[in-house]
N, C-alpha and C positions, 0 to 999 in steps of 0.2 A: 428809554429803555427803564423798565420794572428791575426792582430790586430781587436778586433771586431769593425763593422761599426758602424758610426756614424753618425747622421740625424743634419738637425740643425732643428732650431724651424718650420719653414714653411713648409719643407718636412714632420718631425713629426706629424705635425697638419694635411695635407694632407691625410697622411698616417691611421691615423686615425679615420678620418670622413669619409675615401673611406670604413676604414672597418666596420665602425657602418652602414654605407649604404646597403653595404654587407649584414648583419646580419640580418637586419630589414628586406630587400627584401626576403632574400632564408630562414628563421628561423621566423621571426615574432616580435614582440616585446619580447616574455619574454627572448628571446635571447641580448638583449641590456642592458648588465651589463657593467661597467665600467671595471670589470675584465676580463670578455671575449672579450671584445672591444680593452684592452692592448695587453693580450695573440697572440691576431691575428696578432698583427705587432711587436710582439717579446720587448716590454717593459713593464713598471712599471705600475700599477694603478696611483702612485703618479705623473708621466708624464702626464696621465690625467686629474688630480684634479689640478697641475702646469697650463697646457692649458685650461683646460675648469670649472674650477672651480670643477663640480660635477656631476652626469649624464644628468642631468636639463640644464647645460651649454654647453655638447654635442650637445642635442639635439635643443638646441635655435641656436647652431655654424651650423650644418647639414639646420634647417630652413633656415636661413639669406644666406648661403652661397646659397643653390639651388636659390632665389631672385638673388641674385648677377649675379648667371650665365645668368638668366632669361632675367635680367638688362642688360649683356653685350652680347646679342644677340640680343635682342631689337633696340641697339646703333649701330649696324651694320646695320640696316635698312635704307636706304635713306629717307631725309624729305623734299625732294624737287625736285622730280619727279612726276609721276601721282598721286595723291592723294590716289586714290580709288588703285590703285597697291601697293601704298606703307602700306596701311592698310593691306590687302590682305598679304605683306609678311610680317607683323605682328603676323597674326596668322598661318603662317608657321614657324614661329622663335619659337612660345610658341610650336609647335607640336615637333619642332627640343629638344627644352629644355627640354617636357615631356621624350621624350624615350631618350636621353643622358645618362638621373639621373631617371628612376621612380622610384627609393627607396626615390628622395628627393622631389618627385612628392608629394607622397601620403602624407607625414612630410607636406609641404607645402601645401597643399589643403585638405587635409581630416583629422582624428585625430588618425593614425593606434595605439598611444602611449596614451591614455584615463589622465593621469596624466601631459601631456605637455598641453600647451596652452601659444600662443605667447601673451607678456604684451602689453600695447599702445606702447610704446617706441620703441619695434619690429614691430609694423601696421606702425606704422610711417615710420620706416625705408625704406618700399619694397610699401611705395603707390606709389613710383616712376614707378615702371610698368604699374599700373592701369593709373597712370598719362599719360605716353606715351599714351596709347590707345586711352585718351580723345581728347590729341595735335590731334592723328592723325585722328579722328572723326569730328573736328573741322575745319582741312583743307577740310577737303570731303564738308562739308557743305558749308565753307566760297568760294570754288570752286565751289558751284553750282551743283554739281556731287548730293549728297545726300540732301532731303527736309531741310527745317530747324526745327528743332529741337533741343533739350536738349541733347547737347555730352555725358554728362554725363551717361542719360537715353539708349543713342544707345550703348555706350563703356559697360554698365552692361549685354546688352544684349548679345552684341558679344563676352565676357568674359565667359558668361554662355555657349555659344555655346561649345566654343576651348575648355572650361572646360571638357564639357560630351564629346568630339568626343577624347579627350586624355584620360580619363578615361577609355571611351570603346574601345579605339587601345591599352591602355596598359595592360586591360584584355583580347585581344584577340577575340574581339566582333567585330572588321572591317573586319575580314580577313588578308592575307597577305601582305603586305607589299605595294605593286602594287594597290590591293583593297581599301586598307587604305588610301594611298594619293588619290586616286579618289574621295573618300568620303568625306577629306576635302575639294578640290575643287570644288565639288559640293555643300558644305553645305555652304562653307565661300561664294561664289561666289552669290547663291540664297540668303543670308543673305544681299549682298550689292545689289543687285537689288530690294530686300525690300525694303530700304532706301533710293534710288535714287528720284531725285527731276523728273526726267520724266521719268518711267521704260520703261528696253528696248535700251533706247537710245546710251548708253554706251555696245559695242562688247568687254570682253577679248580674247587677243588673243589666249588662250584657248578654249574658245566658236567657235571662229572663224574656229580654223583648226579641229575642229569634224563632 
């Protein structure tokens, strides 16, 4: 008889977060009990409590991990190329993060579980993702690509756009993958054109090939 499989702290934590996300996505908030999550990965509720404190701690970890994954994708986007192309790349990175973890996306930007609400410390920890967008807009303004404006306002507009697109795609409202990708490209490039200092002066490679 073989020895029971053992898992280190990080591995068990990842498995619990994955199981919790899967339950939330497939069965809804009512399935999110510490006992059920522990059962899914073959461990005890004590392990959940030791790692996360309680159910709220588990949800908070899912929330923060989702933003950490988004921040990691943003960090891979260039910040020294064409400023508008880099900004568009952030939009597509946002889409990739939402598609990779749809269950975490709902928890990050919605309220699928009514009694979970991130506190001020959590909100401060996730601010970096929005700050990346603001800095990308600042580069577009500084380079003369966007009209002079408050970068925060433009970043808020773009953030609302990608949030709406992601929500629609995750619910199947944008069609198949190819059609959804086109909708993202059209919407993001139209938004950038709307902010340009000289509308129509910059043509993207995608536009030129159409």
